[in-house]
N, C-alpha and C positions, 0 to 999 in steps of 0.2 A: 234220337236223331242223328243222321248222320252227318260230317262236316264237309263242308266245300272248300276246295282250295283256293285262295284269294292269290294276287299279287303280293310279293312281298314286301314292295313300300307301304307297307301296314304302320298306323300311328296309334299311340296310345289313345284311348277313348272315353270322355272327352279330354282336351286341353286346357287350362287355364288361360285367360287373355288377361295382360297386361299390358303397360306400355311404357317401355324402357326410355332412361334420359339420359343426355350426357349434353358436351360442351362440344360444337365442332365450329370453326372457323369463328369463333369468338363470339358465338351467341348461342343460346338453348337449344336443341336438338330432341323431338321425341320419335317413335317408330313403335307401333302396334307389335306386341312378340306373342305368340303362342306356344314356343318351345321355350319351356321357364321350368325350371323345378328346384327346389332344396338339394342340395348335395353335401352338405355336412351340418352335423347338429352343433359341436362344439370346438372351435367358434362357429357360427352360423354360415353358413355359406348358401348363394344360391348360384344357379347357372342361366344363363340363357344362349341360346343358339342362332345366329343371324347367316344369314347366306354371304360370303366372302364381298359381293359386289355391293353390299347396303352402304351407304353414306355414313350411316351412325356407325359403322365400326371404327374407322380413323379416330373420330373423337374419342370413343373409348381407350383406343391404344395411347392416343397423345395426352387424354387427362387423367389416366390411368384410376376412371373410377365413372360409375354410373347409378343411377336409380332404376328401383322396379316400383311402379306403379299401378294400384288395384283401382281399376275404375268400378263403379257402379253400371246399371242397366241405363241411369241416367245418360251415361256417356256412351252408349253403344256407338251411335254415327259417327261423333267425333274421334272414338277409336278406330273404328274401321276405316275411317279418312285420315288416319295418322299411319295406317298402312298401305294405304293407296297412291300414296305423293310423296315422291322423295323428297328428303331437307334440303338438297342441292337444287331443286326447283320452286320451293315454297319455303316459309316460315313458318313451321307450325307450331310452334310457341305461341304464336297468337291466339290460337284454339283455347290457348288454358292461361290461368293464372299462375305464374311460375312462383315458386319457392325454392330456396338456396339451402342446401344442405349443409348443417352445421360444423362439419368437420371436412368436406373435400371441395364443397360448393357447387357441387353437380345439381343441375336443373329436377324438381321435383313438381308434381302436379298438384296444386291446391284441391282442385275439385275432385281427385281421386281420394277414395275413403280410406286407403293404408300408402304410404309411404317407406319405401326402404333404400336407404342411402348405403351404397355397397363401394368399398376399395377394392381395386382389381388386383386379385391374386394371381391367376394365373388364364394364359388362354391355349385352348385345345385347338391345335390346327386340324381339320378334317377333309376330307376330299372337297366339298363345295360348302363348307360352313366353318365357323368360328365358333369354338365355345367360350363364352368368356364367364370364368368363374368369379365372385366377389364375396368377398367378407360384407357381414350387413354389419356396417358398425353403426347405424341409428337407424329408427324404425318409428312411424308416426301414424296413429289413428285418429280419424274424425272421434271427438268426444260422444257423439250421438249415435254412433257405430259401437258403443259398450254395452253388454252386459254384466252385470257383477266384474266389473272391472277389466273382462276381456272381450276381444274383438267378436262382434255376433255375424252370423253368415247372412243371418235373413235379414239386418240391416244395412249392410253392405253391400248385397245384391251383386255379387260377383256374376261373371257370365262365361262361357266354356266356348270353346271353337272344338269343331268335329270337322277332320279330313280325312278321305279327299273330297267329301260333299261340301265343303265347306261352309258350316254353318254356324252360327251363333245358337246357343241356348241357355235359358235362364237356370237357375237353381232350383231343385225340386225342395220337395220335404225332406226332412230326416230321418233317414232308414235303422238308425241303430247304433249302438255306442261303439267305437272303434276301441281296441284291444280289451274286448268286453263280452261282448255279445256271442263269441264263438267260444269261452270257458266252457259251456254248458258240455260241448264236446269233448272237453280233457279228459283223458281215462278212458275215453268209449272207444269201442273198435268199429 
């Protein structure tokens, strides 16, 4: 099948949706984020890319901390709202039950299935965005989202974002074991 050239503004497909939290103007502030990824194994680090104009950025710069909160499908509407409305106009912390990080005091969302408390390590200045890299210094998961002591994606029910069509997607069925299913091809031409 032939390849069709598309615009170079392509996105990874799909992207996990999270809610970033920080303190801004002496109160908790939250923002929906689709551009998020782990960036280092040890120490564990995560990166979130935010447009430079966002209200949240200044809070991360000032507090030197942020949280990454993974919502389940039950928070789809509130997550979307947290991405539509600026914290400069609305106190979005009222949408959630706020809990505080043990080490940094950064706000986290109790209703989210997984919470990561991050200490800011580096900010990469890009033409339109800032990439905030944080060391994960504490992580929490709802006890009922564990199977055999590990977070269970089926119980967490995270969702993803696709761009440029701007749609949310639930996670589907398991497709195979990572770093294992391809082992059948080792040594074959």
